[in-house]
C-alpha positions in Angstrom: 112.9 37.0 89.2 115.7 39.6 88.8 113.5 41.7 86.5 110.7 41.6 88.8 112.8 42.6 91.8 114.2 45.3 89.7 110.6 46.5 88.8 109.5 46.4 92.5 112.7 48.5 93.5 111.9 51.1 90.9 108.5 51.6 92.3 108.2 54.9 94.4 106.2 53.1 97.0 109.3 50.9 97.9 111.1 54.2 98.7 108.5 56.1 100.6 109.8 57.3 104.0 107.8 58.2 106.9 108.5 61.9 106.4 107.3 61.9 102.7 104.1 60.1 103.8 103.4 62.7 106.4 104.0 65.4 103.8 101.8 63.9 101.4 98.9 63.9 103.9 99.9 67.6 104.6 99.4 68.3 101.0 96.2 66.5 100.7 94.9 68.5 103.7 95.7 71.7 102.0 93.9 70.5 98.9 90.9 69.7 101.0 91.0 73.1 102.7 91.1 74.7 99.2 88.5 72.6 97.6 86.0 71.6 100.3 86.5 74.6 102.6 87.5 77.2 100.1 90.3 78.5 102.2 92.3 80.9 100.0 91.8 78.3 97.1 93.8 80.4 94.5 97.2 79.7 96.4 96.4 76.7 98.6 95.4 74.5 95.7 98.5 75.0 93.7 100.7 74.9 97.0 99.1 71.6 97.9 99.5 70.1 94.7 103.1 71.3 94.4 103.6 69.5 97.9 102.3 66.2 96.3 104.6 66.4 93.4 107.5 67.4 95.7 107.1 64.3 98.0 106.7 61.5 95.3 109.6 59.2 96.0 112.3 59.0 93.5 110.7 61.6 91.2 113.2 64.4 92.2 110.8 67.1 91.1 111.7 69.7 93.7 115.4 68.8 93.8 118.2 71.0 92.5 120.9 69.4 90.5 122.9 69.3 93.6 120.4 67.8 95.8 119.8 65.1 93.1 123.6 64.4 93.2 123.5 64.1 97.1 120.4 61.8 96.8 122.4 59.6 94.5 125.0 58.7 97.0 127.7 58.3 94.6 131.1 57.9 96.5 133.3 59.4 93.7 131.1 62.4 93.0 130.5 63.1 96.8 134.4 63.2 97.0 134.6 65.6 94.4 132.2 68.0 96.0 133.6 67.4 99.6 137.1 68.4 98.1 135.6 71.7 97.0 134.0 72.3 100.3 136.9 71.1 102.4 134.8 68.7 104.4 134.2 65.0 104.9 132.8 63.1 101.9 129.5 62.1 103.3 126.1 63.7 102.6 125.6 65.2 106.2 128.9 66.9 106.4 128.4 68.2 102.8 124.9 69.6 103.7 126.3 71.3 106.7 129.2 72.7 104.7 126.7 74.0 102.0 124.6 75.7 104.7 127.6 77.8 105.8 129.0 78.5 102.4 128.6 81.8 100.5 125.9 81.9 97.7 128.5 82.1 95.2 130.0 78.9 96.6 126.6 77.2 96.5 126.2 78.3 92.9 129.5 76.8 91.8 128.6 73.4 93.4 125.2 73.5 91.7 127.0 74.1 88.3 129.4 71.4 89.2 126.6 68.8 89.8 125.1 70.0 86.3 128.5 69.3 84.8 128.1 65.9 86.2 125.0 65.1 84.4 122.4 66.1 87.0 119.5 68.3 86.2 117.1 70.2 88.5 113.6 69.1 88.8 110.7 71.1 87.1 109.6 72.5 90.5 113.1 73.5 91.4 113.2 75.4 88.2 110.0 77.1 89.0 111.1 78.2 92.4 114.5 79.5 91.0 112.6 81.8 88.4 109.5 82.6 90.2 110.8 83.1 93.9 114.5 82.8 93.8 114.6 85.7 91.5 111.7 87.5 93.5 109.7 88.2 90.4 106.5 86.4 91.0 105.6 88.2 94.5 106.5 91.4 92.6 104.1 90.7 89.7 101.5 89.7 92.2 101.9 93.0 94.0 101.5 94.8 90.6 98.2 93.1 90.2 97.1 93.9 93.5 97.9 97.4 93.1 95.9 97.4 89.8 92.8 96.1 91.8 93.2 98.5 94.6 91.1 101.8 95.1 92.9 104.3 97.3 89.7 106.3 97.3 88.6 105.4 101.0 92.1 106.1 102.3 92.4 109.4 100.5 88.8 110.4 101.7 90.0 109.8 105.4 93.6 110.0 105.7 93.5 109.3 109.4 92.9 105.6 108.6 96.5 105.4 107.5 97.6 105.5 111.2 95.2 102.4 111.6 97.1 100.4 109.0 100.5 101.5 110.4 99.4 100.4 114.0 98.3 97.0 112.8 101.9 96.4 111.7 103.0 96.2 115.3 102.1 92.6 115.1 105.1 92.1 112.7 107.6 93.6 115.0 106.1 91.9 118.1 106.3 88.5 116.3 110.1 89.3 115.4 110.7 89.7 119.2 108.6 86.8 120.1 110.8 84.4 117.7 114.0 85.8 119.1 112.5 85.3 122.7 111.9 81.5 121.9 115.5 81.4 120.6 116.9 83.0 123.7 115.1 80.7 126.1 116.4 77.6 124.0 112.8 76.5 123.2 113.0 76.9 119.3 116.2 78.0 117.3 115.6 81.0 115.1 118.3 83.3 113.5 117.4 87.0 113.3 116.8 86.7 109.5 114.4 83.8 110.3 112.7 85.8 112.9 112.2 88.7 110.5 110.8 86.5 107.9 108.2 84.9 110.4 107.3 88.2 111.6 106.0 89.4 108.4 103.1 86.9 108.8 101.6 89.4 111.0 101.1 91.7 108.1 98.5 89.2 106.7 100.0 89.8 103.2 100.9 86.6 101.3 103.2 87.8 98.5 105.0 90.1 100.8 105.6 87.0 103.3 106.9 85.0 100.3 109.1 87.8 99.0 110.7 88.5 102.3 111.1 84.8 103.3 112.6 84.1 100.0 115.3 86.8 100.6 115.9 86.1 104.3 115.1 82.5 105.1 114.3 80.3 102.0 114.4 77.2 104.2 111.3 78.4 106.0 109.4 79.4 102.9 107.0 76.6 102.8 106.0 76.9 106.4 105.7 80.6 106.3 103.6 80.7 103.2 101.3 78.0 104.5 100.9 79.8 107.8 100.3 83.1 106.0 97.6 82.0 103.6 96.0 79.8 106.2 95.6 82.4 108.7 94.4 84.8 106.1 91.7 82.5 105.3 90.9 82.3 109.0 90.5 86.0 109.5 86.7 85.7 110.0 87.5 83.3 112.9 90.5 84.9 114.5 89.5 88.6 114.5 86.0 88.9 115.9 86.6 87.7 119.3 89.5 90.1 119.7 87.5 92.9 118.1 84.5 92.3 120.6 86.9 92.0 123.7 88.4 95.3 123.0 85.2 97.3 122.3 82.1 98.3 124.0 78.5 97.8 122.3 78.4 101.5 122.2 81.8 101.9 120.4 80.6 99.2 117.9 77.6 101.3 117.0 79.6 104.3 116.1 78.4 105.8 112.8 81.1 107.4 110.8 80.7 110.6 108.6 80.0 109.8 105.0 83.1 109.7 103.0 83.9 112.6 100.5 84.2 112.0 96.8 87.9 111.7 95.9 89.0 113.4 92.6 90.6 111.7 89.7 93.5 113.9 90.0 94.1 112.9 93.6 94.1 109.2 92.7 96.6 109.7 89.8 99.0 111.5 92.0 98.8 109.5 95.2 100.8 106.3 93.9 103.5 108.6 92.4 103.9 110.8 95.5 103.7 107.7 97.7 106.4 105.8 95.9 108.6 108.9 95.8 108.3 109.6 99.5 108.8 106.1 100.7 111.5 105.1 98.2 113.7 108.1 98.8 113.7 107.5 102.5 113.7 103.5 102.4 115.1 102.3 98.9 114.8 98.6 100.1 110.9 99.1 100.1 111.0 100.3 96.4 110.5 96.9 94.8 107.4 95.9 96.5 105.9 99.3 96.9 107.0 100.3 93.4 105.0 97.5 91.6 102.0 98.1 93.8 102.0 101.8 92.9 102.8 101.0 89.3 99.7 98.7 89.0 97.6 101.2 90.8 98.6 104.0 88.4 97.9 101.9 85.3 94.3 101.4 86.9 93.7 105.2 87.9 95.3 106.9 84.8 92.6 105.4 82.5 95.0 105.6 79.5 96.2 101.9 79.6 93.1 99.9 80.0 94.4 97.0 78.0 97.5 96.7 80.4 95.4 97.3 83.6 93.0 94.5 82.6 95.9 92.1 81.7 97.5 92.7 85.0 94.3 92.2 87.1 93.2 89.0 85.3 95.5 87.1 82.9 99.1 88.0 84.2 98.3 87.7 88.0 96.5 84.4 87.5 99.4 82.9 85.5 102.0 84.0 88.0 99.8 82.8 91.0 99.8 79.3 89.4 103.7 79.1 89.3 104.1 81.0 92.8 101.8 78.2 94.3 103.7 75.3 92.8 107.0 76.9 93.7 106.0 77.3 97.2 104.9 73.6 97.2 108.4 72.9 96.2 109.6 73.6 99.7 106.9 71.4 101.4 109.5 68.5 101.7 110.0 66.6 104.9 113.4 67.5 105.8 112.4 71.5 105.6 108.9 71.2 106.8 108.8 68.7 109.6 111.0 70.6 112.1 110.3 72.1 115.4 110.5 75.6 113.7 107.3 74.8 111.8 105.2 74.7 115.1 107.0 78.0 116.2 105.8 79.5 113.0 102.3 78.4 113.2 102.1 79.6 116.8 103.8 83.0 116.2 101.6 83.5 113.1 98.5 83.5 115.0 99.8 85.5 117.6 101.0 88.0 115.1 97.4 88.2 113.6 95.9 88.8 117.1 98.4 91.6 118.0 97.9 93.4 114.7 94.4 93.2 115.0 94.4 94.4 118.7 96.8 97.1 117.8 94.6 98.7 115.0 91.4 98.5 117.4 93.4 100.2 120.0 94.8 102.9 117.8 91.2 103.8 116.6 90.2 104.3 120.2 93.2 106.4 120.9 92.3 108.6 118.0 88.7 109.1 119.3 90.2 110.7 122.4 91.3 113.6 120.4 89.1 113.7 117.6 85.5 115.2 117.0 84.5 112.9 114.3 84.6 109.5 115.9 86.1 106.4 114.2 84.3 103.1 114.7 87.1 101.1 116.4 86.1 98.0 114.4 87.7 99.4 111.4 91.0 99.3 113.1 91.1 95.5 112.7 91.1 96.1 108.9 94.7 97.5 109.3 95.9 94.0 108.6 96.4 93.8 104.7 94.1 90.8 104.2 92.4 92.7 101.3 89.3 92.9 101.4 88.5 90.0 103.7 89.6 92.1 107.0 87.4 95.0 105.8 84.5 92.6 105.4 85.0 91.2 108.8 84.8 94.8 110.2 81.7 95.4 108.4 80.1 92.1 109.5 80.8 92.6 113.2 79.4 96.2 113.0 76.2 95.0 111.4 75.7 92.7 114.4 75.5 95.6 116.6 73.7 97.9 114.2 71.9 96.3 111.2 72.0 99.9 109.6 75.8 100.7 110.2 77.7 99.7 107.0 81.5 100.1 107.6 82.7 98.4 104.6 84.0 101.5 102.7 85.3 103.1 105.8 87.2 99.9 106.7 88.7 99.7 103.1 90.9 102.8 104.2 92.9 101.0 106.8 92.8 97.9 104.8 94.7 99.5 101.9 96.9 101.3 104.2 97.9 97.9 105.8 99.2 96.8 102.3 101.3 99.8 102.2 102.4 99.4 105.9 103.4 95.6 105.3 105.5 96.5 102.1 107.3 99.3 104.1 107.8 96.9 107.1 109.4 94.4 104.7 111.8 97.1 103.4 112.8 97.9 106.9 113.4 94.2 107.6 115.6 93.8 104.5 117.6 97.0 105.1 118.4 96.3 108.7 118.6 92.5 108.8 120.7 92.2 105.7 123.1 94.9 106.9 124.0 92.9 110.0 
């Protein structure tokens, strides 16, 4: 009988809490969206599966060594940790002390837990290497750069302003998060507000990179919101685009793009990096990897490297990035009022970014002889190339012969640059406070 009781107690089902059950359902929902609805499957599938692994009771796959120690509830070990942190020897007090501790102190406590015989779970290790170090989003950005053609942007430099205008959604969302905090509706710190704001850039790797630096506790919710809304761009953007434009404006036919020379394409990533990095060094990691990937593509002398970055490397890193994000889909971090705020602010950010791009295009038309179709302004959010395809689709609904795809790729690429610069601004000024 005792052996049967021990067997039952060893079953994960006996330790399944309500929070874990909810998160298992959330993870299954992400898998369904990825497989059945094909919503950003390259990221949502590994994120969803990582969420399943993270919420298996007693498996501890997403726990660090210190979190495993706290989950074990050994009074003697808790007393040792509490003595180091000068707090009461209970789990709640230790967690509060750790939240306020410096990163160096947190690292010391993690090492102490390892010395006591605890080991981090495999997903926690993935997170530490892929996101904790910042490597995975940067490698993804390198791959995105290698797949990007700056030709449409160089052929029509004015579209850079459309990409810049669309970033207004980022900063408006930061203010929105701080407003919710000011009125006591949902509590957000300034770093958390900055991390949430980057959702408005519609750039998943940038959102993961920035939240990993500023608000790792919100990483799971921010990543899920960013990629979910990127998948919903065809539903979110068209109503806003149509509301802000007239039928006549949607029928505007733009001048044929000029041919961009090879020399221009090679020089652009180098000049772009030098100009931005010298003025804003904090943007150098993201923008540097993006420009390096693009230079490999355009130089034509390292085709093997360019092909590897565009295919094998970015695919491998995407797997580990998704599983690492899934490690943060645990109940105590995800099932918070802040998650609802993130989801709400995320869709508002997309809407504001879309509207700002369209309105900027209309503003440029007031002082320009060669008119811009305002629909391409919505492509300033950096969901590449989905936002550009949406601009083209809405344009074709008004004029079946008006193909806007290549024109829309200009602001679309500019949006990627803009989101990287916006992330650099956030890092510089938020971390300095």
